[in-house]
N, C-alpha and C positions, 0 to 999 in steps of 0.2 A: 388607298391609292388614288392618284392626282387625275387631273385630266387637263391637257393642254390646248388651247386654239391661237391659232397666229393667223394675225391680220397683217396684209403688206400693203403700204401706203407709198404713192408715189411723191405727193406733199402733204405734211402735218398741218391743218388749221391752226388757227392762232388759239381758239378753246370752242372744243366741242362739246363741252359738259351741258349747258342749257338746251342743246337740241336734242341730247342724247337722253338727258333726263324727261324732257317732255316727251319724246319717243317712248321710254321706259312706261311711264304714266300712262300712257294714250294705249298701250297694248295691253296692260294687265289691271285686274280688279285692285292689287295691290298698288300702295304709294311708295315711290322711291325717293331718296334724298340722298345726293352725294355728297360729301363732306365738304363744307364750304372753304377750307383754305387750301384744296388739294389744286395743284396747277398741274393742268396735263401740257406734255412735252417732252422733247428728248432727255434722257437722263431720269424719267419716272422709274422708279423701281421699288416694289414692296406690296404693300396690303394695302388697296384702296377701299376704304370703306363706304357703305351705303347705309343709310338708315332705312328699312322696311318697316312700312306700317300695313298691318292687318285689319280691314273693316269690321269692326262689330256686326254682330247679329243682332240688330235692334229688334225687340226691347230686351233681349236675353244678354248681350254684354256688349262692352264698349270696346274701341279698337284698341290695339297692342302693338306696340312698337321695338324691333329688334334690331340690333347692330348685326349687320351682314358685310359683303364684299368678296373680294377676292384678290389673287395675286397678281399684278401688272407689274411689264415692263414697257418701254419704250425707247427703242435704241436704233443705232443707224443700220441700214441694211447695205450690205455690198454681192452685186451677183456673182462675181469671180469668187469671192470667200465663199459665199452660201454652195453654190454650184460647183467650185473650182476642182479642177481633178487633180487626183491623189498622186501620180506620176509626172505631172506637168505638161501633159499632152490636150491643151486648150482646142486645138480644132476637134480631134476625135470625141471631147465631150461634149462639144455644141453639136456635131452630128447625133450624138446619143441621145440627147435633150430634144433634138427636133423629131428624132425617130419617134420620142414618147408624146411628140406633139405639144411640147411645151412652147408657149409664145414668148420666143426669147425677147424679142421688142417690147412688150409688155412688163416682163420679169427684169430687164435692164434699166427700165424706167424707176423701179420703185427704190427711195430712198431710207424710209424707216420701217420697221418691223414692231408689231404691238402684240407682244404674248400675254394671254390671260389664263391663268391658270387656277383651278378651284380642287378642293378635296372633297370626295362624297361623305356623306354622313353628315353634313350641315343642311338644313331645311332649305335654303335660300339661295347657297353659292351657285347651284347648277342653273337654277331656273338665270338668276344675274347673271352668268358668265356667257350662256348661250346667247341669250338676248342681246347682251351689250356687244359681243362680236358680231353680231347681224346687223345691228343699228352703226356701230362704227364702220363696218365694211360699207354697207349701203350709203350713210352720209359722208365718207371719204369716196365713193366712187372707185374702191379698189377690190381686191379676192381675199379670201380667207380659206386657210386651210387647217384639216382635221388631222393630226400627226398619227392618231390613234387608227382612223382608218384609210389614210392614205388619200382622203378626198378634198380635192379643190372647189372650191363653192363659187359660182358667180352670180351676180345679182339676181337672176332668176330664180334661184334653188335656194337660197339664203335663208329667208324666214321660214320656210316648208323644214329644212333642214334644223332650225333652231328648234322650232314648235315640236318636231319629232323627238329630238333630244330631250327636250323637257319631258314630253309625256314618256319618253321610256325611262327616264331615270326616276319619274314617278312611281310608273309601274314597278321598277327594280326596288325601291325603297319602300314600297306601301307595308305599313304595318312595323316598321323599325321606328328604333326610337331614333330619330335623328337631333342634332344638336341644333339650338337657338340660343342667342344671347339676347337676354331685356336690353333696349336701349336706356342708358341713363343719361347720356351728356353726349357730346362730342368732346373728346380726350385729344 
C-alpha cells in the first residue's frame, strides 16, 4: 500500500536541496544525503534517492549506510483544472469551495504541485517522506495536503503532523521485517 502527500507551491525555488538536507539532518539522529546529480525543478519525476546513515552504537558497532528515498514528481498546478466543475458551472463550484472554507485566493496563486509518494514496508521511506514534505512546505511557505485523511496542513501543525505520522508508522510496523537496501554507491 502506498501513501501520497501533496505540497502546493506558489513559486519553486532554484535549488531547495541544500536547505532541505540541512534540515533533515538537524531533525534526526540519522544522517541523510540526497543524490548529488538530482536537479530539483519542474518535470522531476521518479525515484528520489537518499542515502541514510544509521550511527553505530560505539563501541559495539560502526555506522551503516542504506539506500532509500521515495517517489517524487514536480508538475504544474492549475486551479481551474484541479477544482474545475464536472458540468461546467464555474460560479456554482466557486461558491461550493467558499462554503467549504477553501481560501480561493491562496489556491489560485499556486503554480506547482509536488507529490511525494512512498510504499509501506520500507524501513526509511515513511520517515523521509513525511519529514521532507514538512520541510519543503515550510521552506517554500506553502501548504501540504494528506489525501488519505483529507487534511490540509498549515505551517503551525506541519511538524507535529509529520512527527505523529512517523510515530504511528513505527508503531504499526513494530516487529515487522521492513525492507532496507545497503548503500553501495550512487548509481
